[in-house]
C-alpha positions as CSV (number, residue, x, y, z in Angstrom):
1,M,94.1,119.6,132.1
2,Q,89.9,120.4,132.6
3,L,87.5,118.1,133.7
4,K,85.2,117.2,130.8
5,E,82.7,114.1,132.4
6,I,82.5,111.6,135.0
7,H,81.0,108.1,135.6
8,N,80.4,106.3,138.2
9,V,80.4,102.6,137.8
10,P,77.7,100.1,139.1
11,E,78.6,97.7,142.1
12,N,79.2,94.3,141.0
13,V,79.7,94.7,137.7
14,T,81.3,91.6,135.3
15,P,85.1,92.7,135.7
16,L,86.4,94.0,132.2
17,R,89.2,96.3,130.9
18,L,88.7,99.3,131.0
19,Q,89.3,100.1,127.4
20,E,86.2,97.6,126.9
21,Y,83.8,98.8,129.4
22,G,84.8,102.3,128.6
23,V,83.2,102.4,125.3
24,G,80.1,104.8,125.3
25,V,80.2,105.5,129.2
26,F,81.0,109.1,127.5
27,E,78.9,111.3,125.5
28,S,82.7,113.1,124.2
29,I,84.2,109.5,123.5
30,K,81.6,107.5,121.2
31,T,84.2,104.5,119.8
32,K,86.9,102.1,121.0
33,S,89.4,103.7,119.1
34,A,88.6,107.5,120.8
35,L,88.9,106.1,123.9
36,K,92.3,104.5,123.2
37,K,93.5,107.6,122.6
38,A,92.2,109.3,125.1
39,I,93.7,106.8,127.3
40,K,96.8,107.4,126.0
41,K,96.9,111.0,126.6
42,N,96.7,110.3,130.1
43,L,93.1,111.9,130.1
44,V,91.2,109.3,132.2
45,L,91.4,108.7,135.7
46,V,90.1,105.9,137.4
47,N,89.2,106.9,141.5
48,G,91.7,109.7,140.8
49,A,94.8,107.5,139.3
50,I,95.8,107.7,136.0
51,A,94.7,104.6,133.6
52,T,95.6,102.0,131.2
53,T,93.7,100.3,128.6
54,A,94.6,97.4,131.1
55,T,93.0,99.1,134.0
56,M,90.0,96.4,135.5
57,I,86.7,98.1,136.3
58,V,85.3,96.0,138.9
59,G,82.1,97.9,140.7
60,G,81.9,101.0,142.1
61,E,84.7,102.9,140.8
62,E,84.6,106.4,139.6
63,I,86.0,107.1,135.8
64,A,86.7,110.7,135.0
65,Y,87.7,112.1,131.6
66,H,89.6,115.4,131.1
67,Q,90.1,117.1,128.2
68,L,93.2,119.1,127.5
69,P,93.2,123.0,126.7
70,E,93.1,123.9,123.4
71,K,96.4,125.4,121.6
72,K,96.5,128.6,120.6
73,T,98.5,129.8,117.6
74,K,100.8,132.8,118.3
75,T,100.8,133.4,114.5
76,R,98.2,133.2,112.6
77,L,98.2,131.7,109.3
78,V,96.9,133.4,106.4
79,L,96.2,130.7,103.5
80,K,92.8,130.9,101.6
81,L,90.9,128.2,101.1
82,D,88.2,127.3,99.2
83,V,84.7,126.1,100.8
84,V,83.0,123.8,99.0
85,Y,80.2,123.4,101.7
86,E,79.6,124.5,105.3
87,D,77.0,124.9,108.4
88,E,76.6,125.4,111.5
89,Y,78.2,121.8,111.9
90,L,80.6,120.7,109.5
91,A,82.3,121.9,106.4
92,V,83.9,120.8,103.5
93,I,87.1,122.6,101.6
94,N,88.7,122.2,98.5
95,K,92.2,121.3,99.7
96,P,94.8,122.0,97.5
97,A,98.1,120.2,96.5
98,G,101.7,120.9,98.4
99,I,99.8,121.7,102.0
100,L,99.7,119.2,104.8
101,V,96.3,118.2,106.4
102,S,97.4,118.6,110.0
103,G,100.7,118.0,112.0
104,N,103.4,119.7,113.6
105,G,104.1,121.7,111.1
106,F,102.7,125.7,111.0
107,K,101.0,125.8,107.5
108,T,98.6,122.9,107.3
109,V,94.9,123.0,106.5
110,A,94.2,122.8,110.2
111,N,96.0,125.6,111.1
112,A,94.0,127.8,108.0
113,L,90.5,126.7,109.1
114,P,89.7,129.2,111.9
115,Q,90.4,131.9,109.0
116,N,88.5,130.3,106.6
117,L,85.3,129.4,108.4
118,K,82.4,130.7,110.3
119,K,82.1,130.2,113.8
120,S,79.7,127.5,114.7
121,S,76.9,128.6,117.4
122,A,76.3,125.4,118.9
123,I,77.0,124.8,121.9
124,D,79.8,122.6,122.1
125,A,81.9,124.9,119.1
126,A,85.1,123.6,118.5
127,T,87.8,124.6,116.6
128,P,87.3,123.3,113.3
129,Q,88.9,120.2,112.5
130,P,89.6,117.7,109.7
131,V,88.5,114.0,110.4
132,H,90.3,112.1,107.4
133,R,93.4,113.1,105.7
134,L,94.4,113.5,102.3
135,D,98.3,112.7,101.1
136,Y,100.2,116.2,100.6
137,A,100.4,116.2,96.9
138,T,96.4,115.3,96.4
139,T,93.8,117.7,95.9
140,G,90.2,117.6,96.4
141,L,87.4,117.2,99.1
142,L,88.3,117.2,102.8
143,L,85.4,117.1,106.2
144,V,85.9,119.1,108.8
145,G,83.7,118.9,112.1
146,K,83.1,122.1,113.9
147,T,81.8,120.7,117.0
148,N,82.7,118.1,119.4
149,S,79.9,116.2,118.4
150,M,79.9,116.3,114.9
151,I,83.9,115.7,115.4
152,I,82.9,112.5,117.0
153,N,79.7,111.7,114.9
154,L,81.7,112.2,111.6
155,N,84.6,110.0,112.7
156,Q,82.2,107.4,113.4
157,L,80.8,107.4,110.2
158,F,84.5,106.8,108.7
159,E,85.2,104.0,111.3
160,F,82.0,101.7,109.9
161,K,82.6,103.0,106.1
162,K,79.2,105.1,106.3
163,I,81.1,107.8,104.1
164,T,81.5,107.1,100.4
165,K,85.0,108.9,98.6
166,E,85.6,108.9,95.1
167,Y,88.8,109.6,93.3
168,Y,89.6,110.6,89.9
169,A,93.0,109.7,88.8
170,V,94.9,110.2,85.3
171,T,97.1,107.1,85.1
172,I,99.2,105.8,82.7
173,G,99.7,103.1,80.1
174,K,96.7,101.0,78.7
175,M,94.0,99.4,81.3
176,E,91.0,97.6,81.3
177,T,88.2,99.4,81.7
178,N,87.2,98.5,84.9
179,G,88.6,96.1,88.3
180,I,89.0,95.6,91.4
181,I,92.4,95.5,93.4
182,N,92.8,93.6,96.2
183,S,97.0,93.6,96.9
184,E,97.5,93.7,100.4
185,I,99.3,97.0,101.7
186,D,101.8,96.8,104.6
187,G,100.4,93.2,105.2
188,K,96.7,94.3,105.5
189,P,93.8,93.4,103.4
190,S,92.6,96.1,101.2
191,M,90.8,97.0,98.0
192,S,90.1,99.3,95.7
193,S,88.0,99.3,92.5
194,F,88.2,101.5,89.7
195,K,86.5,102.3,86.0
196,V,88.2,104.0,83.1
197,I,86.3,107.2,82.1
198,A,88.7,108.0,78.9
199,S,92.2,106.9,77.8
200,I,94.4,109.1,74.9
201,L,97.5,108.4,73.3
202,S,100.7,109.8,74.6
203,E,103.9,109.7,72.8
204,R,105.7,109.1,76.0
205,F,103.6,107.4,78.1
206,S,101.8,105.3,75.2
207,F,98.4,105.8,77.0
208,L,97.1,107.9,79.8
209,N,93.7,107.7,81.1
210,L,91.0,109.1,83.2
211,V,90.2,107.2,85.9
212,K,87.5,106.5,88.8
213,L,88.6,105.4,91.6
214,S,86.8,104.5,94.8
215,P,88.7,102.9,98.0
216,H,87.0,100.3,100.4
217,T,89.6,99.8,102.9
218,G,91.9,102.9,104.3
219,R,95.2,102.3,103.9
220,R,98.0,104.4,103.8
221,H,98.9,106.0,100.0
222,Q,96.2,103.2,98.8
223,L,95.0,104.4,95.4
224,R,98.8,104.8,94.7
225,K,99.9,102.0,95.7
226,H,97.4,100.1,94.4
227,L,97.9,101.4,90.6
228,L,101.8,100.7,90.6
229,S,100.7,97.4,91.3
230,I,99.0,96.8,88.2
231,G,101.2,98.4,86.3
232,N,99.2,101.8,85.9
233,P,101.3,104.2,88.6
234,I,99.1,107.7,88.6
235,L,100.7,110.4,86.6
236,G,103.4,113.2,88.2
237,D,103.9,110.4,91.5
238,A,107.0,111.3,92.6
239,T,107.2,107.9,95.2
240,Y,105.1,105.1,93.5
241,F,106.3,104.8,89.4
242,L,107.7,103.1,86.8
243,E,111.2,103.5,85.8
244,G,111.5,106.1,83.0
245,L,107.8,106.9,83.2
246,Q,107.8,109.6,86.0
247,L,106.5,113.2,85.1
248,K,108.5,115.7,86.9
249,R,107.2,119.6,88.2
250,K,103.6,118.8,87.6
251,G,102.3,117.5,90.5
252,L,100.3,114.3,91.1
253,Y,97.0,113.8,89.4
254,L,94.8,112.2,92.1
255,H,92.0,114.5,93.0
256,A,89.3,113.5,95.8
257,R,86.4,114.8,93.8
258,L,82.8,113.2,95.7
259,L,81.8,112.8,99.5
260,R,78.3,110.9,100.0
261,F,77.2,110.6,103.7
262,Q,74.3,111.1,105.9
263,H,74.3,114.5,107.9
264,P,74.4,113.2,111.6
265,I,72.3,116.3,112.8
266,T,69.7,116.9,109.7
267,N,70.2,113.5,108.4
268,E,69.8,115.1,104.9
269,E,71.9,112.7,102.0
270,M,74.8,114.7,101.8
271,C,76.5,114.6,97.7
272,I,79.4,116.9,98.0
273,E,81.5,117.1,94.1
274,S,84.2,119.1,93.4
275,D,85.8,120.3,89.9
276,L,88.5,118.8,88.6
277,P,91.8,120.7,88.3
278,K,92.6,122.5,85.4
279,K,95.6,120.3,84.5
280,F,93.5,117.3,84.1
281,T,90.7,119.1,82.0
282,K,94.1,120.0,79.9
283,L,94.2,116.4,79.0
284,F,90.8,115.3,79.4
285,P,88.0,118.3,78.3
286,T,85.0,118.6,80.5
287,N,82.3,116.6,78.2
288,Y,84.5,113.3,79.3
289,M,83.3,113.2,82.7
290,Q,80.2,110.7,84.2
């Protein structure tokens, strides 16, 4: 471990658990969730001893934050990525279907990023890191941080819901023109909104719809589960489908098309869009887009 930052607690502070007191005391850890992750990885020491989230801070302690050295992969992953936007601090890539964003496997978007992006010249340049996830089968825009501070800032924007994400999907069956889905996912409140852009008749599926989707919460597989819950699953979904209406070997018709946020460094209002995959436009020509 490498020492990153030290914070000296003033005397006679109101006693608090470390997970409450430590939020914001380190430049590199600006959110409560980031602090808890660092503590669980044994990266935070209080007076030289590894701390837990329950460690009490009463005044006069030295809190040290350590950083794990960056892992270096011996084998270079050769995978060409479509870079939609890039500057010194962040990038947006168009994730292909059939690949994980990150994880323990070798073939991931995260492992391919260093070969596809320019190294940042910023003082806190880091290995490029995705700051959110897209499902294995989902295509579309993925936001990446290129510096330590940008990774933290982008995570904060997601945590405080200051990044707008917009998806397009092809769904099965007759649908209302628009609506909001509020059904819980894994016992947690969840909300998605949808708007039907176009519908076509289908001999096998009765109707196919081009639908614009906005997730207002971030549950796992939220859009796929929500659309199944109203009887309009996404075409090509191998997990969430209606019996007899599963389309195989064509992939999932779900695409992350738009990201909108304020750039943490330049304060520019960013609105980044990508084209729909060809399998979408074969069903719905581009004149359907709004």
